[in-house]
N, C-alpha and C positions, 0 to 999 in steps of 0.2 A: 562328705566331700573331703578329699585330701587337699592339703595345702602344702605346696612345694615352695621352699625358699632356696633359690639358686645361689644366693650370696653366702648363705650359711650351710648349704648342702644338707638341709633338713627336710623332713616330711612330717606333717602333723595331721591329726584327726581328733576332734573333740578334746582339745586342751592337752593332748598327749603329743610328744614330739620324739623323733629319733634322728640321729645323725647318720648320714650315708657317706660312703666313699664317693669320689668323683665319678668313677666308672658306674657304680650302682645308681647314682643320681641320673647319669646320662641314659641308663637303661630305663629308668622309671619315667623320665620326662616325656617321651613320645607316647608311651602307654597311657599316661594321665591326660595328655592333651587330646588324644583321639581314642578315648576309652572304649568306644564301640567297635573300633577297628581291630582286626587280627593282624599281628605283626609276625612275619616269619623270622627265623633265626638270622638269616642274612640281612634283613632290614634292621634288626636290632643291632647287629654287629656294625653296620654302617653308621648308625646313630651313636654308638658308644665309642668307636675308634675312628677319629677323623684322619688319622695317618694311614689308613687303608692297609693296616697290617693283616696278616693271615691269622685268623683265630678259628680254632676248632669249635664246632657246634656244641660240644660238651662243655666248653667254657661258658657259653651262654646259659646252659642248663644249671651249671654251678652257681652263676651269678643270680639266676632266678630263684634258686633254692635259698640262698642267703638273703635276698631281698624279701622273699616271702616271710622269712623268720623276722626280719626287721618290721615289716608291716603288721605281723601278728603281735609284735610287742606293743603296738598302739591300739590294736583292736583284735581280741581273740575270737570274736564272734563272726568274723567275716573272712571269707576266702578271697583275698584281693586279686591275686594273680592266678588266672586260670589258663591251663594248657588245653589246646584242642589237638588231639592226636592227628599227626600228619599235616597240620596247618600252621600252628604257631601258638602265640600267647596273646592274651588281652587282659585288660584291667577291668574288673567288675566293680562298678561304683554303685 
């Protein structure tokens, strides 16, 4: 189970922790809260940017790639963020 600390912007798993940027934390938060749900890029953008700015879908892909690397730093044996072609992303717990 992942442990998110919103005040410190960290995520932990089995006594390992990594720090995240605010944007990456905002990306992870809904995925962790509803880990069985598939989120589209547009849904993730809405969760990440409350000011309704226009963000390219490739920006989300880039954030996902970096977040995957951070999550791999706390557990190499698990593929946390899974992409479903043509649908979106979900967190595999």
